[in-house]
C-alpha positions as CSV (number, residue, x, y, z in Angstrom):
1,M,-12.3,14.1,-4.0
2,R,-11.7,15.7,-7.3
3,V,-10.6,12.8,-9.8
4,R,-7.2,13.8,-11.5
5,R,-6.7,13.5,-15.2
6,H,-4.5,10.6,-15.2
7,H,-6.8,8.6,-13.1
8,R,-10.0,9.6,-15.3
9,E,-7.6,8.3,-18.4
10,A,-6.9,5.1,-16.5
11,M,-10.6,4.6,-15.8
12,A,-11.4,4.8,-19.3
13,A,-8.6,2.7,-20.4
14,V,-9.4,-0.3,-18.0
15,S,-13.1,0.0,-18.9
16,A,-12.3,-0.2,-22.6
17,A,-9.9,-3.4,-21.9
18,D,-12.6,-5.5,-20.3
19,P,-16.2,-5.2,-20.2
20,V,-16.4,-6.7,-16.4
21,M,-13.8,-4.0,-15.3
22,A,-16.3,-1.5,-17.2
23,A,-19.1,-2.7,-15.0
24,L,-16.8,-2.2,-11.7
25,V,-16.0,1.4,-12.9
26,E,-19.7,2.2,-13.6
27,R,-20.7,0.5,-10.2
28,H,-18.0,2.0,-8.0
29,G,-17.6,5.4,-9.5
30,P,-14.5,7.4,-9.6
31,V,-11.4,5.7,-8.4
32,R,-10.3,7.2,-5.0
33,L,-6.5,7.4,-4.8
34,E,-4.7,10.1,-2.9
35,R,-2.2,12.5,-4.1
36,P,1.5,11.5,-3.7
37,A,2.8,11.8,-0.3
38,P,5.2,14.5,0.4
39,V,8.9,13.7,1.1
40,A,8.4,14.5,4.7
41,A,5.5,12.0,5.0
42,R,7.0,9.0,3.5
43,F,8.6,7.6,6.5
44,E,5.2,7.9,8.4
45,R,3.6,6.2,5.5
46,L,5.8,3.2,5.9
47,A,5.6,2.8,9.5
48,H,1.9,3.2,9.5
49,S,1.9,0.2,6.9
50,I,3.9,-1.9,9.4
51,V,1.9,-1.3,12.4
52,H,-1.3,-2.2,10.1
53,Q,0.0,-5.5,9.0
54,Q,-2.3,-8.4,10.0
55,L,-4.5,-6.3,12.2
56,A,-8.0,-5.5,12.0
57,G,-9.0,-1.7,11.4
58,A,-9.9,-0.6,14.9
59,A,-7.0,-2.3,16.6
60,A,-4.5,-1.1,14.2
61,R,-5.9,2.3,14.5
62,S,-5.5,2.4,18.3
63,I,-1.9,1.0,18.3
64,W,-1.0,3.6,15.6
65,E,-2.3,6.6,17.8
66,R,-0.7,5.2,20.7
67,T,2.6,4.9,18.8
68,R,2.2,8.4,17.4
69,T,1.6,9.7,21.2
70,A,4.7,7.9,22.3
71,V,7.1,9.4,19.7
72,G,5.7,12.8,20.3
73,G,3.4,13.2,17.5
74,D,5.1,13.0,14.3
75,V,6.5,9.6,13.6
76,T,10.0,10.0,12.1
77,A,13.2,8.1,12.1
78,D,14.9,10.3,14.6
79,A,11.7,10.4,16.9
80,L,11.5,6.5,16.8
81,L,15.2,6.1,17.5
82,G,14.9,8.4,20.4
83,T,12.1,6.9,22.0
84,D,12.4,4.2,24.8
85,P,11.4,0.8,23.4
86,E,9.3,0.1,26.4
87,A,7.2,3.1,25.7
88,L,6.6,1.7,22.3
89,R,5.9,-1.8,23.5
90,A,3.4,0.0,26.1
91,A,1.6,1.4,22.9
92,G,0.8,-2.0,21.8
93,L,3.4,-2.8,19.4
94,S,4.5,-6.5,19.0
95,G,8.1,-7.4,19.4
96,A,8.4,-8.2,15.7
97,K,6.7,-4.7,14.9
98,L,8.8,-2.8,17.0
99,A,11.9,-4.6,15.8
100,A,10.6,-3.6,12.2
101,L,10.0,0.0,12.9
102,V,13.4,0.5,14.6
103,D,15.2,-1.2,11.6
104,L,13.2,1.0,9.1
105,A,14.3,4.1,11.2
106,A,18.0,2.8,11.3
107,H,17.9,2.3,7.5
108,V,16.7,5.7,6.9
109,A,19.1,7.5,9.5
110,D,22.0,5.8,8.0
111,G,21.2,6.2,4.4
112,R,20.7,2.6,3.4
113,V,17.0,3.7,2.5
114,R,16.9,7.1,0.8
115,L,13.0,8.3,1.1
116,D,13.9,11.5,-0.3
117,R,15.1,10.0,-3.6
118,V,12.7,6.9,-4.3
119,G,10.3,9.0,-6.1
120,R,13.2,9.3,-9.1
121,R,13.5,5.5,-9.3
122,D,11.5,2.9,-11.0
123,D,9.1,0.6,-9.2
124,D,11.5,-2.4,-9.0
125,A,14.2,-0.4,-7.6
126,V,12.0,1.0,-5.1
127,V,10.8,-2.5,-4.0
128,A,14.3,-3.6,-3.9
129,E,15.5,-0.8,-1.6
130,L,12.7,-1.1,0.8
131,V,12.6,-4.9,1.2
132,Q,16.0,-4.6,2.8
133,V,14.1,-3.6,5.8
134,R,12.9,-6.0,8.4
135,G,9.2,-6.3,8.1
136,I,8.9,-4.9,4.8
137,G,8.0,-7.5,2.0
138,P,6.9,-6.9,-1.6
139,W,3.3,-6.2,-0.4
140,T,4.2,-3.4,1.8
141,A,6.7,-1.9,-0.8
142,Q,3.8,-2.3,-3.5
143,M,1.3,-0.3,-1.3
144,F,3.9,2.3,-0.7
145,L,4.3,2.6,-4.4
146,M,0.4,2.9,-5.0
147,F,-0.5,5.1,-2.2
148,A,2.6,7.2,-1.2
149,L,4.0,7.7,-4.6
150,D,0.9,7.3,-6.7
151,R,2.7,4.9,-9.2
152,P,0.2,3.8,-12.1
153,D,1.1,0.4,-12.9
154,V,1.3,-1.4,-9.5
155,W,-0.3,-5.1,-9.6
156,P,-0.2,-6.8,-6.0
157,V,-1.0,-10.2,-7.0
158,G,-0.2,-11.3,-3.4
159,D,-3.1,-9.1,-2.0
160,L,-5.8,-11.3,-1.0
161,G,-8.4,-8.5,-1.3
162,V,-7.2,-8.0,-5.0
163,R,-7.6,-11.8,-5.7
164,N,-10.9,-12.2,-3.9
165,G,-12.2,-9.0,-5.9
166,W,-11.4,-10.8,-9.2
167,G,-12.9,-14.1,-8.0
168,R,-16.0,-12.2,-7.2
169,A,-16.2,-10.0,-10.2
170,Y,-15.6,-12.6,-12.7
171,G,-17.6,-15.3,-11.2
172,W,-14.7,-17.7,-10.3
173,A,-15.4,-20.5,-7.8
174,T,-12.0,-19.9,-6.2
175,P,-10.0,-16.8,-6.6
176,P,-6.9,-16.8,-8.9
177,T,-3.5,-17.7,-7.5
178,P,-0.9,-15.0,-7.7
179,G,0.8,-16.5,-10.7
180,E,-2.6,-16.6,-12.4
181,L,-3.6,-13.1,-11.3
182,E,0.0,-12.0,-12.9
183,V,-1.0,-13.0,-16.2
184,L,-4.7,-11.8,-16.1
185,G,-3.5,-8.3,-15.0
186,D,-1.6,-7.8,-18.5
187,R,-4.7,-6.6,-20.3
188,F,-4.8,-3.5,-17.9
189,R,-1.0,-2.3,-18.2
190,P,-0.3,0.4,-17.9
191,H,-3.0,1.3,-15.6
192,R,-3.1,-1.9,-13.3
193,S,-3.1,0.3,-10.0
194,V,-6.5,1.6,-10.9
195,A,-7.6,-1.8,-11.8
196,A,-6.4,-3.3,-8.4
197,W,-8.5,-0.4,-6.8
198,Y,-11.7,-1.7,-8.5
199,L,-11.0,-5.1,-7.5
200,W,-10.7,-4.2,-3.8
201,A,-14.1,-2.2,-4.3
202,A,-15.5,-5.7,-5.9
203,A,-14.2,-7.5,-2.7
204,D,-15.7,-5.1,-0.1
205,G,-18.9,-4.2,-2.0
206,D,-22.5,-5.5,-1.5
207,D,-23.2,-6.4,-5.4
C-alpha cells in the first residue's frame, strides 16, 4: 500500500514528538490506513462495525458474510429494511445486533443520519449524529471517523488495544485509564489517529 503524503507527515510528526513513538514507527514501518470510503460504502462500513462488536475475528467474518448473503450482496439501508428479520437472525445476528442494524437503516432511510453529508462535518458533530443509533457508541463512531473518513486526529481512549499498546510500549505495569490516555495523547495532536495505529501495532506485535 502506497503511503500517502499526509500519513508520511504524521509519521514524522509523532516520531519527533516522542522517542518511544519514533521506535514504534521504525519497528512497524509505514502506517497502513485505507483511503476514505466512498459515500456509497459508508453504510456498509457502519453495519460491518456493528456486526463485529465483541466478536472474535473468524466468527465475526462468518456472520458478516452470511448477513451480506441474506440481504442480497450489498448491505444498504433499503436492503436491510427489505429483508425478513428471520433471515437475518438465521445469519447469526444476535437480537441486539439485529435491532442495531435495523435502527441504523431506519435512521438513514428517514434522514436522521445523513451519511452523504458527514464528510463535511467536524469530528464531534459526526459522533453526535451517529450515537443516536442504537448499538453505535463513541468507539464505533470513532472507528468510522478513522477508517471510513480518514480523519487525522481521532484518539480512541476507550479502546483496550490502544491502552494495552501504550502500556506495552512505554513499560507501564498496567495500561493507562481512558482519562490518563486522554492527557497522554496531547503530545501527538493533530496526528493522533496515526499514533493510535502504532499503539495497536504495539499491542499486537511480538517485540
